C-alpha atoms as an extended CHARMM CRD file, in Angstrom:
* protein
*
       102  EXT
         1         1  ASN       CA              7.1900000000       14.4080000000        4.2000000000  PROA      1               0.0000000000
         2         2  GLY       CA              3.5520000000       15.1230000000        3.4350000000  PROA      2               0.0000000000
         3         3  VAL       CA              2.2350000000       11.5280000000        3.3860000000  PROA      3               0.0000000000
         4         4  THR       CA             -1.5680000000       11.2450000000        3.5500000000  PROA      4               0.0000000000
         5         5  LEU       CA             -3.2240000000        7.8960000000        4.2700000000  PROA      5               0.0000000000
         6         6  GLY       CA             -6.9470000000        7.2790000000        3.7790000000  PROA      6               0.0000000000
         7         7  ASN       CA             -9.1410000000        4.9130000000        5.7860000000  PROA      7               0.0000000000
         8         8  GLY       CA             -8.4510000000        1.2050000000        5.5370000000  PROA      8               0.0000000000
         9         9  VAL       CA             -4.9130000000        1.5120000000        4.1170000000  PROA      9               0.0000000000
        10        10  LYS       CA             -2.8320000000       -1.6700000000        4.5380000000  PROA      10              0.0000000000
        11        11  LEU       CA              0.9490000000       -1.5550000000        4.1460000000  PROA      11              0.0000000000
        12        12  GLY       CA              3.0800000000       -4.6600000000        3.6370000000  PROA      12              0.0000000000
        13        13  ASN       CA              6.6220000000       -5.1530000000        4.9040000000  PROA      13              0.0000000000
        14        14  TYR       CA              9.4780000000       -2.9890000000        3.6200000000  PROA      14              0.0000000000
        15        15  VAL       CA              7.2940000000       -0.3280000000        1.9820000000  PROA      15              0.0000000000
        16        16  TRP       CA              9.0670000000        2.9240000000        1.0250000000  PROA      16              0.0000000000
        17        17  LEU       CA              7.0200000000        6.0980000000        0.5690000000  PROA      17              0.0000000000
        18        18  GLY       CA              8.4910000000        9.1930000000       -1.0770000000  PROA      18              0.0000000000
        19        19  ASN       CA              7.5990000000       12.7910000000       -0.3110000000  PROA      19              0.0000000000
        20        20  TYR       CA              4.0470000000       14.0550000000       -0.8570000000  PROA      20              0.0000000000
        21        21  VAL       CA              2.3550000000       10.6680000000       -1.3000000000  PROA      21              0.0000000000
        22        22  TRP       CA             -1.4570000000       10.5330000000       -1.1290000000  PROA      22              0.0000000000
        23        23  LEU       CA             -3.1800000000        7.1720000000       -0.6270000000  PROA      23              0.0000000000
        24        24  GLY       CA             -6.9690000000        7.0100000000       -0.8800000000  PROA      24              0.0000000000
        25        25  ASN       CA             -9.3310000000        4.7490000000        1.0620000000  PROA      25              0.0000000000
        26        26  ASP       CA             -8.9640000000        0.9560000000        1.0760000000  PROA      26              0.0000000000
        27        27  VAL       CA             -5.5250000000        0.8940000000       -0.5550000000  PROA      27              0.0000000000
        28        28  GLU       CA             -3.4140000000       -2.2450000000       -0.0820000000  PROA      28              0.0000000000
        29        29  LEU       CA              0.3270000000       -2.2480000000       -0.7260000000  PROA      29              0.0000000000
        30        30  GLY       CA              2.1960000000       -5.5550000000       -0.8700000000  PROA      30              0.0000000000
        31        31  ASP       CA              5.6780000000       -6.2670000000        0.4440000000  PROA      31              0.0000000000
        32        32  GLY       CA              8.6360000000       -4.3730000000       -0.9920000000  PROA      32              0.0000000000
        33        33  VAL       CA              6.5810000000       -1.6060000000       -2.6430000000  PROA      33              0.0000000000
        34        34  VAL       CA              8.4390000000        1.6110000000       -3.5390000000  PROA      34              0.0000000000
        35        35  LEU       CA              6.5520000000        4.8500000000       -4.2400000000  PROA      35              0.0000000000
        36        36  GLY       CA              8.3840000000        7.8900000000       -5.6020000000  PROA      36              0.0000000000
        37        37  ASP       CA              7.6470000000       11.5270000000       -4.8300000000  PROA      37              0.0000000000
        38        38  ASP       CA              4.3310000000       13.2310000000       -5.6690000000  PROA      38              0.0000000000
        39        39  VAL       CA              2.3760000000        9.9650000000       -6.0760000000  PROA      39              0.0000000000
        40        40  LYS       CA             -1.4230000000        9.9850000000       -5.8550000000  PROA      40              0.0000000000
        41        41  ILE       CA             -3.3780000000        6.7330000000       -5.5260000000  PROA      41              0.0000000000
        42        42  GLY       CA             -7.1870000000        6.6530000000       -5.5880000000  PROA      42              0.0000000000
        43        43  ASP       CA             -9.6280000000        4.4610000000       -3.6570000000  PROA      43              0.0000000000
        44        44  ASN       CA             -9.8660000000        0.6520000000       -3.7450000000  PROA      44              0.0000000000
        45        45  VAL       CA             -6.3850000000        0.1210000000       -5.1850000000  PROA      45              0.0000000000
        46        46  THR       CA             -4.2030000000       -2.9830000000       -4.7650000000  PROA      46              0.0000000000
        47        47  LEU       CA             -0.4750000000       -3.0440000000       -5.5040000000  PROA      47              0.0000000000
        48        48  GLY       CA              1.1960000000       -6.4550000000       -5.4990000000  PROA      48              0.0000000000
        49        49  ASN       CA              4.5860000000       -7.3740000000       -4.0700000000  PROA      49              0.0000000000
        50        50  GLY       CA              7.6620000000       -5.6210000000       -5.4530000000  PROA      50              0.0000000000
        51        51  VAL       CA              5.7680000000       -2.8420000000       -7.2580000000  PROA      51              0.0000000000
        52        52  THR       CA              7.7410000000        0.3320000000       -8.0620000000  PROA      52              0.0000000000
        53        53  LEU       CA              6.0740000000        3.6330000000       -8.9640000000  PROA      53              0.0000000000
        54        54  GLY       CA              8.1890000000        6.5330000000      -10.1980000000  PROA      54              0.0000000000
        55        55  ASN       CA              7.7510000000       10.2120000000       -9.3850000000  PROA      55              0.0000000000
        56        56  GLY       CA              4.5050000000       11.9670000000      -10.2500000000  PROA      56              0.0000000000
        57        57  VAL       CA              2.4840000000        8.7720000000      -10.8320000000  PROA      57              0.0000000000
        58        58  TRP       CA             -1.3150000000        9.0580000000      -10.5640000000  PROA      58              0.0000000000
        59        59  LEU       CA             -3.5560000000        5.9940000000      -10.1910000000  PROA      59              0.0000000000
        60        60  GLY       CA             -7.3400000000        6.2590000000      -10.4260000000  PROA      60              0.0000000000
        61        61  ASN       CA             -9.9040000000        4.3140000000       -8.4160000000  PROA      61              0.0000000000
        62        62  ASP       CA            -10.3180000000        0.5220000000       -8.5400000000  PROA      62              0.0000000000
        63        63  VAL       CA             -6.8240000000       -0.1230000000       -9.9500000000  PROA      63              0.0000000000
        64        64  GLU       CA             -5.0430000000       -3.4550000000       -9.5210000000  PROA      64              0.0000000000
        65        65  LEU       CA             -1.3340000000       -3.9600000000      -10.2030000000  PROA      65              0.0000000000
        66        66  GLY       CA              0.1740000000       -7.4470000000      -10.0820000000  PROA      66              0.0000000000
        67        67  ASP       CA              3.5260000000       -8.4170000000       -8.5910000000  PROA      67              0.0000000000
        68        68  ARG       CA              6.7440000000       -6.7590000000       -9.8070000000  PROA      68              0.0000000000
        69        69  VAL       CA              5.0040000000       -4.0380000000      -11.8620000000  PROA      69              0.0000000000
        70        70  THR       CA              7.2000000000       -1.0100000000      -12.6120000000  PROA      70              0.0000000000
        71        71  LEU       CA              5.7990000000        2.3510000000      -13.6850000000  PROA      71              0.0000000000
        72        72  GLY       CA              8.1660000000        5.1280000000      -14.7610000000  PROA      72              0.0000000000
        73        73  ASP       CA              7.8510000000        8.7960000000      -13.8890000000  PROA      73              0.0000000000
        74        74  TYR       CA              4.6100000000       10.6990000000      -14.6240000000  PROA      74              0.0000000000
        75        75  VAL       CA              2.5160000000        7.6610000000      -15.5490000000  PROA      75              0.0000000000
        76        76  THR       CA             -1.2580000000        8.1380000000      -15.2750000000  PROA      76              0.0000000000
        77        77  LEU       CA             -3.6940000000        5.2240000000      -15.0170000000  PROA      77              0.0000000000
        78        78  GLY       CA             -7.4330000000        5.8390000000      -15.2070000000  PROA      78              0.0000000000
        79        79  ASN       CA            -10.1590000000        4.0990000000      -13.2150000000  PROA      79              0.0000000000
        80        80  CYS       CA            -10.6730000000        0.3110000000      -13.2620000000  PROA      80              0.0000000000
        81        81  VAL       CA             -7.2230000000       -0.4320000000      -14.7430000000  PROA      81              0.0000000000
        82        82  THR       CA             -5.6010000000       -3.8510000000      -14.2820000000  PROA      82              0.0000000000
        83        83  LEU       CA             -1.9510000000       -4.6630000000      -14.9810000000  PROA      83              0.0000000000
        84        84  GLY       CA             -0.7280000000       -8.2490000000      -14.6230000000  PROA      84              0.0000000000
        85        85  ASN       CA              2.5490000000       -9.4580000000      -13.1280000000  PROA      85              0.0000000000
        86        86  ASN       CA              5.8900000000       -8.1760000000      -14.4730000000  PROA      86              0.0000000000
        87        87  VAL       CA              4.4500000000       -5.2930000000      -16.5230000000  PROA      87              0.0000000000
        88        88  THR       CA              6.7730000000       -2.3230000000      -17.1010000000  PROA      88              0.0000000000
        89        89  LEU       CA              5.6270000000        1.0540000000      -18.4410000000  PROA      89              0.0000000000
        90        90  GLY       CA              8.0980000000        3.8240000000      -19.2880000000  PROA      90              0.0000000000
        91        91  ASN       CA              7.8680000000        7.5150000000      -18.4530000000  PROA      91              0.0000000000
        92        92  CYS       CA              4.8750000000        9.7220000000      -19.3410000000  PROA      92              0.0000000000
        93        93  VAL       CA              2.4940000000        6.8740000000      -20.2970000000  PROA      93              0.0000000000
        94        94  LYS       CA             -1.2770000000        7.3610000000      -19.9330000000  PROA      94              0.0000000000
        95        95  LEU       CA             -3.7940000000        4.4950000000      -19.8540000000  PROA      95              0.0000000000
        96        96  GLY       CA             -7.4850000000        5.3290000000      -19.8980000000  PROA      96              0.0000000000
        97        97  ASP       CA            -10.3420000000        3.8600000000      -17.8760000000  PROA      97              0.0000000000
        98        98  ASP       CA            -10.9710000000        0.1020000000      -18.0650000000  PROA      98              0.0000000000
        99        99  SER       CA             -7.5310000000       -0.6360000000      -19.6090000000  PROA      99              0.0000000000
       100       100  ARG       CA             -6.0940000000       -4.1370000000      -19.1430000000  PROA      100             0.0000000000
       101       101  ILE       CA             -2.5900000000       -5.4840000000      -19.7030000000  PROA      101             0.0000000000
       102       102  PRO       CA             -2.3440000000       -9.1860000000      -18.7950000000  PROA      102             0.0000000000
């Protein structure tokens, strides 16, 4: 399936990884996380419980997503982005570096 895991990756319970997923170093995935196909996640990233990432999602370094965050297909988040609990972003959304959604 082409899954690549960096050093220090921690996976919670019931995590589903699609095809061609790349996880950088020190990535932590909570329980019930679902990652679509062709997902790339940078270093020092934390995904809370129940997070869903669509196909083709790219997350930069030092990103933190709260519980129950849903990102549609082809979403790109820059470096140092924080999204609070229950945030939903549709398809093809781009957030630049240092973006915050409480």
